C-alpha positions in Angstrom: 5.2 9.4 -39.6 5.7 10.4 -35.5 5.1 8.9 -32.0 4.8 10.2 -28.9 7.2 10.3 -26.2 6.7 10.7 -22.8 10.3 12.1 -21.7 10.9 12.3 -17.9 13.6 15.1 -17.6 16.5 14.2 -15.5 16.2 15.0 -11.8 12.6 15.4 -12.4 10.0 15.2 -9.1 6.9 12.7 -9.6 4.9 13.8 -7.0 3.2 10.1 -7.1 0.6 9.8 -4.3 -3.5 11.1 -4.8 -2.3 13.9 -2.0 0.7 15.2 -4.1 0.2 14.9 -8.1 2.5 16.7 -10.0 1.9 17.9 -13.8 2.1 15.5 -16.7 5.2 15.2 -18.4 5.2 17.3 -21.8 3.8 14.8 -24.5 6.4 15.5 -27.5 6.3 14.0 -31.0 9.9 12.4 -32.5 10.5 10.5 -35.4 9.9 6.9 -35.3 12.9 6.3 -37.4 14.4 2.9 -36.3 18.0 3.1 -34.3 20.6 1.2 -34.8 20.7 -1.9 -32.5 21.5 -2.0 -29.8 20.9 1.2 -28.2 20.8 1.3 -24.6 17.9 2.0 -22.1 17.2 5.9 -21.8 17.6 6.7 -17.8 16.2 9.3 -16.2 17.1 10.2 -12.5 13.8 11.7 -11.1 12.0 11.5 -7.3 9.2 10.1 -5.8 6.8 12.0 -3.1 5.5 9.4 -0.5 2.2 10.5 1.4 3.7 11.9 3.9 5.6 14.3 2.1 9.3 12.3 1.9 11.5 12.4 -1.2 12.6 9.0 -2.5 15.5 8.8 -4.9 14.6 6.8 -8.3 15.3 5.8 -11.8 13.3 5.4 -15.1 14.7 3.0 -17.5 12.7 3.3 -20.9 12.9 1.6 -24.2 15.7 3.4 -26.7 12.8 4.3 -28.8 9.3 5.7 -27.0 7.5 4.1 -30.0 8.6 0.3 -28.6 6.7 0.9 -25.2 4.8 -1.9 -24.3 4.0 -1.8 -20.6 5.3 -0.5 -17.0 7.3 -2.5 -14.8 8.3 -1.5 -10.8 11.1 -3.1 -9.0 10.5 -3.5 -5.5 14.1 -4.2 -3.6 15.0 -6.7 -1.2 15.5 -5.8 2.7 18.5 -2.5 2.6 19.4 -3.6 -0.6 20.2 -0.3 -2.7 17.8 0.2 -6.3 21.3 0.3 -7.9 21.9 -3.3 -7.6 18.4 -4.1 -10.0 20.3 -1.9 -12.6 21.0 -4.2 -15.2 17.9 -5.9 -15.0 15.9 -2.7 -15.3 18.1 -2.1 -18.4 17.3 -5.3 -19.6 13.3 -4.9 -19.0 13.7 -1.6 -21.1 15.1 -3.6 -24.1 12.2 -6.0 -23.9 10.0 -2.7 -24.2 9.3 -2.0 -20.4 9.4 1.4 -18.5 11.0 0.3 -15.4 11.0 2.2 -12.5 13.7 1.6 -9.3 13.3 3.4 -5.9 15.4 3.1 -2.8 13.5 3.2 0.5 14.2 6.1 3.2 17.0 5.2 5.1 19.1 3.6 2.0 21.1 4.5 -0.2 20.5 7.7 -2.6 17.3 8.0 -0.3 18.9 8.4 2.9 18.1 11.9 3.7 14.2 10.7 3.6 15.0 9.6 7.0 15.9 12.6 9.0 18.1 12.3 11.8 16.5 10.8 15.0 14.2 9.1 12.7 12.9 5.5 13.1 11.1 3.5 9.8 9.7 0.1 10.1 9.2 -2.2 7.4 5.8 -1.8 7.1 6.6 2.2 6.5 8.7 0.8 3.4 5.7 -1.2 1.8 2.7 1.3 3.2 4.6 4.7 2.1 7.7 4.1 -0.2 6.6 1.3 -2.1 3.1 2.8 -2.2 4.8 6.0 -4.0 6.5 3.9 -6.4 3.5 2.1 -7.7 1.6 5.6 -7.8 4.3 7.0 -10.0 4.2 3.7 -12.3 0.5 4.0 -12.7 0.6 7.5 -13.3 3.0 7.1 -16.1 1.2 4.2 -17.8 -2.1 6.1 -17.4 -0.1 9.3 -19.5 1.6 6.6 -21.9 -1.8 5.1 -22.3 -3.3 7.9 -23.5 -0.3 9.0 -25.8 -0.3 5.7 -27.4 -4.0 5.1 -27.6 -4.4 1.4 -25.8 -3.8 -0.1 -22.5 -0.8 -1.2 -20.8 0.2 -3.4 -18.6 1.8 -2.9 -15.3 4.2 -5.9 -13.5 5.6 -5.4 -10.1 8.9 -8.2 -10.1 9.5 -8.1 -6.2 12.6 -9.4 -4.8 12.5 -10.7 -1.3 10.9 -8.0 1.1 10.0 -6.4 -2.3 7.9 -9.2 -3.0 6.7 -10.5 0.6 5.1 -7.1 1.5 3.2 -6.4 -1.5 -0.1 -6.8 0.0 0.5 -4.2 2.6 0.7 -1.9 -0.3 -2.3 0.5 -0.4 -3.9 -0.1 -4.3 -1.6 -3.3 -5.3 -4.7 -5.0 -6.0 -6.2 -2.2 -8.3 -3.1 -1.2 -10.1 -1.3 -4.2 -10.7 -1.6 -6.6 -13.6 0.6 -9.3 -12.5 3.4 -9.8 -10.1 7.1 -11.8 -10.1 8.3 -12.8 -6.6 11.9 -14.0 -6.5 12.9 -15.0 -3.2 9.8 -13.4 -1.9 8.6 -15.6 1.2 7.0 -15.7 4.6 10.1 -15.4 6.9 9.1 -17.2 9.8 11.8 -19.5 11.2 9.7 -22.3 11.2 10.2 -22.5 7.7 13.9 -23.1 7.9 15.0 -26.9 8.0 18.1 -28.6 9.8 21.2 -26.4 10.9 19.9 -23.4 8.7 16.9 -23.5 11.1 19.2 -22.9 13.9 20.7 -20.0 11.8 17.3 -18.7 11.6 16.4 -19.2 15.2 20.1 -17.2 16.1 19.6 -14.4 13.3 15.7 -13.3 14.8 16.3 -14.1 18.2 19.7 -13.2 18.8 21.6 -11.2 16.3 19.2 -8.7 15.0 18.1 -7.7 18.3 21.6 -7.9 19.6 23.0 -5.8 17.4 20.5 -3.3 17.5 21.2 -2.8 21.2 24.5 -2.5 20.9 25.3 -0.4 17.7 21.5 1.3 17.2 21.3 -0.3 13.7 21.8 -4.1 11.9 25.3 -3.4 9.7 24.3 -4.3 5.9 27.3 -6.6 6.2 25.6 -9.2 8.3 22.3 -9.2 6.0 23.9 -10.3 2.9 27.1 -9.3 0.2 24.6 -6.5 -1.5 22.4 -5.2 1.9 23.6 -1.4 3.5 23.0 -0.5 7.3 19.3 -1.6 8.4 17.5 1.0 11.0 17.0 -0.1 14.2 13.1 -0.2 13.7 13.0 -1.9 10.5 15.4 -4.2 12.0 13.5 -5.3 15.3 10.2 -5.4 13.3 12.3 -7.9 11.1 13.4 -10.2 14.2 9.6 -10.2 15.5 7.8 -11.4 12.5 10.8 -14.0 11.8 10.0 -15.2 15.4 6.0 -15.0 15.1 4.4 -17.8 13.1 3.3 -16.4 9.9 5.7 -13.7 9.7 3.8 -10.3 8.8 0.8 -12.4 8.9 0.6 -13.3 12.0 1.2 -9.5 13.6 -2.3 -8.5 14.7 -1.7 -5.1 14.0 -1.6 -5.4 10.4 -4.9 -7.6 10.2 -6.8 -4.5 8.3 -3.8 -3.5 6.1 -3.1 -7.3 4.7 -4.7 -7.4 1.4 -3.3 -10.6 -0.3 -6.6 -12.3 -1.0 -7.5 -9.3 -3.2 -5.2 -9.7 -5.5 -7.2 -11.8 -8.4 -3.9 -11.6 -11.1 -1.1 -13.8 -12.2 1.3 -14.7 -9.3 4.9 -16.5 -10.4 6.9 -17.0 -6.9 10.3 -17.8 -7.5 12.7 -20.1 -5.2 16.4 -20.8 -5.5 17.4 -24.2 -5.1 20.1 -23.0 -3.0 19.0 -20.2 -1.1 19.5 -21.8 2.5 19.5 -18.8 4.4 17.1 -16.5 3.2 14.2 -18.1 1.0 13.5 -21.7 1.4 11.4 -23.5 -0.5 8.6 -23.8 2.2 9.2 -19.9 3.0 8.0 -19.2 -0.4 5.2 -21.7 -0.5 3.7 -20.1 2.4 3.7 -16.9 0.6 1.9 -18.4 -2.4 -0.8 -19.6 0.1 -1.5 -15.9 0.9 -2.8 -14.9 -2.8 -6.1 -17.1 -2.1 -8.0 -15.0 -5.3 -4.7 -14.9 -7.6 -3.6 -17.5 -10.2 -0.4 -18.5 -8.5 2.3 -20.5 -10.2 5.5 -21.7 -8.5 8.8 -22.0 -10.0 12.0 -23.0 -8.9 15.5 -22.3 -10.4 19.3 -24.4 -9.8 22.5 -23.4 -10.4 22.5 -26.2 -12.5 19.8 -24.9 -14.6 21.9 -22.1 -15.7 25.2 -23.7 -15.7 26.8 -22.2 -12.6 27.7 -23.1 -8.9 25.5 -20.9 -7.0 23.0 -18.5 -7.1 21.7 -18.0 -4.4 19.9 -15.3 -2.4 21.5 -12.4 -4.3 22.6 -13.9 -7.1 18.9 -13.7 -9.5 19.9 -10.1 -10.4 23.4 -10.1 -11.5 24.3 -8.9 -14.7 26.4 -12.5 -15.3 23.2 -14.3 -14.8 21.0 -12.2 -16.4 20.6 -13.5 -20.2 20.0 -17.4 -18.5 18.0 -16.4 -15.8 15.9 -13.5 -17.0 14.0 -15.0 -20.2 12.8 -17.4 -17.7 11.5 -15.2 -15.3 9.7 -12.9 -17.7 8.4 -15.3 -20.7 6.1 -17.2 -18.4 4.3 -14.1 -16.6 4.2 -12.6 -20.2 2.0 -15.6 -21.5 -0.3 -15.3 -18.5 -0.9 -11.8 -18.4 -3.5 -10.7 -21.0 -2.7 -7.2 -21.3 1.0 -7.7 -21.2 0.6 -10.9 -23.7 -1.8 -9.0 -26.2 1.1 -5.9 -26.7 4.3 -7.8 -26.7 2.9 -10.7 -29.0 1.7 -7.9 -31.1 5.0 -5.6 -31.2 
């Protein structure tokens, strides 16, 4: 008895947008004999092509056995954070039966060369072009897998910070994604902070980011967080402008036609971290939840004491040492709330 694999050859290119569609991966038969546990995720480096022709570095993490494929997921990174930071989470998801796509934004990490010399990039470009390319690649993978398997597969988007708060700017998000989990995804207007943290946020958006760009031509990663890389000038200045504006990106009139958060009707689970005082306070996450007016929204909070640790903070949720304690908390509720995920997961 055989099952169908959907292999992605290492260093292959998925031309992911409607304007750039690559030939499908070759479907091949393979034995369904069980592998001795624990088997590592199958990892494939690839590139995805954006609608403007730029290639982004990406990685697929697939279940150890193609017969175990249950769903597809995309992980959207935080601002200027390399996709490699999410590797352990992606491997864990693959162990649950997900084919997981991670990717680097143009100008960041392995996609640094996608931003050419003398060019700049804004946060909206990472959403409208780069996240869109990842979504198209994941949706195309899903369609091929559904054809091979003979049943529908769900598509889950997991977004960290910017990778979650910008999803409503991504073309096709409401049509293609079945469920969305946001970790510390927020409306990052400084007015959502309180106390001393509000003063820090005010300084960050009004003085630090603009000042660093004027002085250095970019915002150094070391001032953004322990995982971040240098932030291009355009992205830093747009982040600063949004952070000073009530509503953040929702207060930017130039994005009025692009914002489609209200069109998403699937489950939305937004998580805040109780000790994330600098980047994702609860009020900012609540403000993002209010934008999903047609979705089934749930708000969740995780605290260090829930996991038996001293701190989590903004960059802790995807660390491997917290994974076994935290990641099941993220996935179990969204799987239960999403029929296309739950049906496959519960029947496997």
